[in-house]
C-alpha positions in Angstrom: 6.9 -11.6 -6.4 8.0 -12.9 -2.8 9.9 -10.3 -0.9 13.5 -11.3 0.3 14.0 -7.8 1.6 14.0 -3.8 0.2 15.8 -3.6 -3.2 19.4 -2.7 -2.0 19.8 -0.4 -4.8 17.8 2.7 -5.5 16.8 0.8 -8.6 13.1 0.7 -10.4 12.1 -3.0 -11.8 9.1 -3.5 -14.2 7.6 -7.0 -15.4 4.5 -8.8 -16.7 2.1 -10.1 -14.1 2.1 -12.8 -16.0 5.9 -13.5 -15.4 5.9 -13.3 -12.1 6.1 -16.9 -9.7 2.9 -17.7 -8.8 1.7 -16.3 -5.0 -1.7 -15.8 -4.3 -1.0 -15.3 -0.5 -1.5 -11.6 0.7 2.1 -9.9 0.6 3.2 -6.9 2.1 5.3 -4.4 -0.5 9.0 -2.9 1.1 8.2 -0.4 -2.1 5.8 1.5 -4.2 4.1 -0.5 -6.9 2.0 0.3 -9.3 -0.1 -2.2 -11.7 -1.7 -1.2 -15.0 -3.7 -4.0 -16.2 -3.6 -4.7 -20.2 -5.3 -7.3 -21.0 -8.8 -9.6 -19.6 -10.2 -8.7 -16.2 -9.2 -9.6 -12.9 -9.4 -8.0 -9.5 -6.2 -7.3 -7.1 -6.5 -6.3 -3.4 -4.7 -3.7 -1.7 -5.0 -3.5 2.0 -7.9 -5.8 1.8 -10.2 -3.6 -0.4 -10.6 -5.8 -4.0 -10.4 -3.9 -7.1 -12.0 -5.2 -10.0 -9.7 -4.7 -13.1 -9.8 -4.5 -16.6 -7.4 -2.8 -19.2 -6.2 0.5 -18.5 -6.9 0.4 -14.5 -4.2 1.5 -12.9 -3.2 1.1 -9.3 -0.6 2.0 -6.7 0.2 0.6 -3.6 2.1 2.7 -1.2 5.5 0.8 0.9 3.9 -1.1 3.5 0.4 -2.3 2.5 -0.7 -5.3 1.6 -1.0 -6.9 -1.9 -3.5 -10.3 -3.2 -3.3 -10.9 -6.5 -6.4 -12.5 -8.3 -4.4 -14.8 -10.1 -7.3 -15.0 -12.7 -6.7 -17.0 -16.7 -6.3 -14.4 -19.0 -5.4 -11.1 -16.8 -2.6 -9.8 -17.1 -1.0 -6.2 -16.2 2.3 -4.2 -16.6 4.1 -4.3 -12.6 6.4 -1.3 -11.7 8.5 -1.5 -8.2 11.0 1.2 -6.6 11.5 2.5 -3.6 10.6 5.5 -1.8 14.2 6.7 -2.1 14.4 7.9 -5.8 11.0 9.8 -5.4 11.2 13.9 -5.8 8.8 15.8 -2.6 5.4 15.1 -3.5 2.5 15.9 -0.9 3.0 13.2 1.8 -1.1 12.4 2.0 -0.8 10.6 -1.8 2.6 8.8 -1.0 2.4 8.2 2.4 -1.1 8.1 3.2 -2.3 4.6 3.6 -6.0 5.7 3.1 -5.4 7.6 0.0 -6.7 7.1 -3.8 -5.4 4.1 -5.0 -7.7 2.8 -8.1 -8.0 4.8 -11.5 -9.1 4.2 -14.6 -7.6 7.0 -16.9 -9.7 7.9 -19.6 -8.6 9.7 -22.9 -5.4 11.9 -23.0 -4.8 11.3 -19.1 -5.4 7.2 -20.1 -2.6 7.8 -23.1 -0.1 9.3 -21.4 0.1 7.2 -17.8 0.4 4.0 -20.4 3.0 5.6 -22.9 4.8 6.7 -19.5 4.6 2.7 -18.0 5.7 1.6 -21.3 8.7 3.7 -21.8 9.7 2.9 -18.5 9.1 -1.3 -18.9 11.5 -0.7 -22.6 14.1 1.3 -20.8 14.4 -0.7 -17.5 14.8 -3.9 -19.9 17.8 -2.1 -21.5 19.0 -0.6 -19.1 23.0 -1.3 -18.1 22.3 -0.9 -14.2 24.7 2.5 -14.4 23.8 6.0 -13.1 23.0 7.3 -16.2 20.2 4.5 -16.4 19.0 4.9 -12.9 18.7 8.6 -13.1 16.8 8.5 -16.6 14.4 5.8 -14.7 14.1 7.7 -11.4 13.2 11.2 -13.3 10.2 8.7 -15.6 9.0 7.5 -12.1 8.6 10.9 -11.2 6.7 12.0 -14.0 4.4 8.9 -13.7 3.6 9.7 -10.4 3.1 13.2 -10.9 0.3 12.5 -13.6 -1.3 10.2 -11.3 -1.3 12.2 -8.7 -3.0 14.9 -10.9 -6.0 12.4 -11.3 -6.9 12.1 -7.7 -8.6 15.5 -5.7 -6.3 18.2 -4.8 -4.9 17.4 -1.0 -6.8 20.4 1.3 -4.3 23.0 2.4 -4.4 25.2 5.3 -3.7 25.3 9.0 -5.9 22.6 9.9 -4.5 20.3 6.9 -1.1 21.3 7.8 -1.8 19.8 11.8 -3.7 16.6 10.3 -0.7 16.0 8.5 1.6 16.2 11.3 -0.3 14.1 13.3 -0.5 11.5 10.5 3.0 11.5 10.9 3.1 11.1 14.7 0.7 7.7 14.3 2.8 6.4 11.7 6.0 6.8 14.0 4.9 5.0 16.9 1.5 2.8 16.4 1.5 2.1 19.7 -0.6 5.3 21.3 -4.4 5.4 20.9 -4.8 8.7 23.2 -5.6 11.9 21.1 -4.4 13.8 24.0 -1.1 12.1 24.0 -1.2 13.1 20.4 -2.5 16.6 21.3 0.7 17.3 23.9 3.0 16.0 21.2 1.7 18.9 18.8 0.9 21.5 21.3 -3.1 21.9 20.4 -6.2 21.0 22.3 -7.7 17.9 22.3 -10.5 20.3 20.6 -8.7 21.6 17.7 -6.8 18.3 17.0 -10.5 16.9 16.6 -12.5 20.1 14.9 -9.3 19.8 12.3 -9.9 16.4 11.6 -13.3 16.6 11.0 -12.7 19.3 8.7 -10.1 17.8 6.6 -11.2 14.4 7.0 -14.7 13.9 8.0 -13.4 11.6 10.9 -12.8 12.3 13.9 -9.0 12.2 15.8 -9.6 9.1 17.3 -11.3 7.8 14.4 -7.8 8.3 12.2 -5.7 6.7 15.1 -8.2 3.8 15.5 -8.3 2.8 11.8 -4.9 3.4 11.0 -3.8 1.0 14.1 -6.4 -1.6 12.8 -4.9 -1.4 9.8 -1.7 -2.6 10.9 -3.0 -5.3 13.4 -4.6 -6.8 10.1 -1.2 -6.5 7.8 0.3 -8.2 10.9 -2.0 -10.7 11.0 -2.1 -11.5 7.3 1.3 -11.7 6.4 3.3 -12.6 9.7 2.9 -16.2 11.6 2.9 -13.8 15.1 0.5 -15.7 17.2 -2.5 -12.8 17.7 -1.6 -12.0 21.5 1.9 -11.1 20.0 0.3 -8.7 17.3 -1.4 -7.1 20.5 1.6 -6.1 22.1 3.1 -5.3 19.1 0.4 -2.7 18.7 0.2 -1.8 22.3 -2.2 -4.0 24.1 -0.8 -5.2 27.3 -4.0 -8.0 27.7 -4.8 -9.9 24.4 -8.6 -9.7 25.1 -8.1 -5.6 25.1 -6.6 -6.0 21.4 -9.6 -8.4 20.5 -12.3 -6.2 21.4 -10.8 -3.3 19.6 -10.0 -5.5 16.5 -14.0 -6.6 16.8 -15.0 -3.2 16.9 -13.2 -1.7 14.2 -13.6 -4.8 11.8 -16.4 -6.6 13.2 -14.3 -10.0 13.3 -12.2 -11.3 15.8 -8.1 -11.6 15.0 -8.4 -15.1 15.0 -11.3 -15.3 12.6 -9.9 -12.5 10.0 -6.5 -14.5 9.7 -8.3 -17.9 9.2 -11.0 -16.3 6.9 -7.7 -15.0 4.5 -6.0 -18.4 5.0 -9.0 -20.1 3.8 -9.0 -17.7 0.3 -9.3 -19.3 -3.1 -6.0 -20.5 -3.8 -5.8 -22.0 -7.4 -2.5 -20.1 -8.6 -1.7 -18.6 -11.6 0.7 -20.4 -13.6 4.0 -18.2 -14.8 5.4 -19.0 -18.2 8.5 -17.7 -16.9 10.8 -16.0 -14.0 11.2 -12.8 -14.0 13.8 -10.3 -13.3 12.2 -8.1 -11.1 13.4 -9.1 -7.6 11.2 -9.6 -4.5 9.8 -6.9 -3.1 6.7 -8.3 -0.9 6.5 -10.3 2.1 5.0 -13.7 2.1 2.1 -15.0 4.8 3.5 -17.6 6.5 0.4 -20.1 7.7 -0.1 -20.4 11.4 -3.0 -21.6 13.7 -4.7 -18.7 14.6 
């Protein structure tokens, strides 16, 4: 799966993991990617968290997240990709939050229903003629699948505090160059104390921690999937001085930016050998190696 750009149409695509071009480098998704492991055991890394996979393991990667496919021999899965534009309204905490639950091992009736939904989507995608009726059917099937996945996660918090933190997350995503809680409190027309208290109640972390962890994640994504110099990554995230960015990244991740990138490039690279190319359009952006 090597991204050539977002899908030009509101399409759903399906493929077997073993049918996709081998690629072990970090890749950033433009669309939602749902993976259901079917045979063997392996790993899949999503936003730098590695998940052990066995038959029935379900992963949901949101747009913007970074994937690394483990490529273990004998491991296979069904992969679905679809743009956000086809989805019905769903809780933003689950659809857009990069820290929302991403991996499940459904059991019993939940597993049966999800396996059946994904199998049917794959069948209907294979026989789709690309017309309006086929696209509408697939979009509805994906909506049902995601609602089943959402039901596996704890229900999102509700109430004034949860609403305020949802607005905070929206503002953070809108512009990842601001790190001052005071700026967000002013935008949201509340006090720093109110914003911090709401964040602690809803997430268990302060508003400052929410802001910093999101910026650190974006820094990781840019370092992993672009050839931008480290200093330019920092500038894009609002750091005027490379040393300030280096200190921030080190404090948040325990590594220097260059060391983080170098470690990714040293990752094991024994690729899978695909037995045919898939028709699944490219939807992930590969890393272009560059010295740190």
